[in-house]
N, C-alpha and C positions, 0 to 999 in steps of 0.2 A: 447490550454488550457489557456496559459498565456494571450493570446489575449482576451479571454472571460472575464477573471478577470479584465484586464486593461480597456476594453470597458465599463464594469459596474462600474468602479471606485472602485474596491475592493482592499484594501491594503492586501498584502500577503508577506510571507517570503518563500524563496526557500531554502530548506535544501539539501546541497550536501552530501548525506548520505554515499557516498563512500570516500569522503575526511574527513568527520566527522561522524564516525560510530555511529549508533543508539544503544541504550541500550536495555536490556531486558524490562525495564519499557516502553520504547518508543513503542516497538512492541506490548506489552500487551495492551497499551492504544489504539493503532490503532485497535486491534481486538475487544476491548470493544466498540469503536465508530462505526465501520463498520457494516452495516446490513448483509453483505454477509457472507457465511461460511468461517471459518478460512482458509481453503485450498485455497480459491481464492486469498489470499495474496501472494501465491507462484507461480512464473512463471514456467510453465512446458514447457520450451523451449529447444533449443539444449544444452544449458549449463546444464540444469537439467538432460538431458539424458546422456551427456558426463560424469557427475559425477556418473552415475550409480544409480541414486536415483529412488525410486518407489513411485508413487503418493499415493498409499494406506498407506504408512508410514507417510504421512504428512496431516492428516485430523483433528487432534485435535489442539487446540490453543497451547498447550505445545510443540508439535512436530513442529509446524509451527515456533514458536519462536526460537527453537533450530536450525533448518535448516537455518533460516535467520540470526541468529547470526554468524553461521559458514560460510555462503555463501550469503552475503548481495546483491550480484548482482541478486539473484533470486527473490527479492522483486518486486511484481507487483506495478506499479506506473503509473501515479502520484496519490498520495493520497491528497485529499483536505479535510481539517478540518475546520468546521465552528461551533463554540460553542461546543456543546456536540454531534455533528453529523459529520460523515465523509463519503466520497465516494471514491471508486476506480474510477477515472475519465476517464475510457475507456469504452465506447465511451464518448466523451467530453460532450454530452448532459446530462450526469449524474450530471455534475457540475452545469448546468443550473437549474436542479430540486432542487439541494441543495440550490442554491442562491435564488430561487423563493419561497422557504418555509418560 
């Protein structure tokens, strides 16, 4: 991902969100910019299951923000923002589409 940005000469900032927690406004902004359903911002991995969470409870933007404020490790990443658009850059070809538009 970073290689794609570097190869194209794109300046970028990396936010270490576990060291510098994101705010409610940050998560709300991501959800505004991302074309995907809000639920896609939450990783449904082993950590999600270990916390005993239910996918059905995290479908709305409000619920997604709440769970990510409480458990930031569950945030799907990386998120690439360019202007007023963003993508969850998995797979990495999504970032190419964002850069080519």
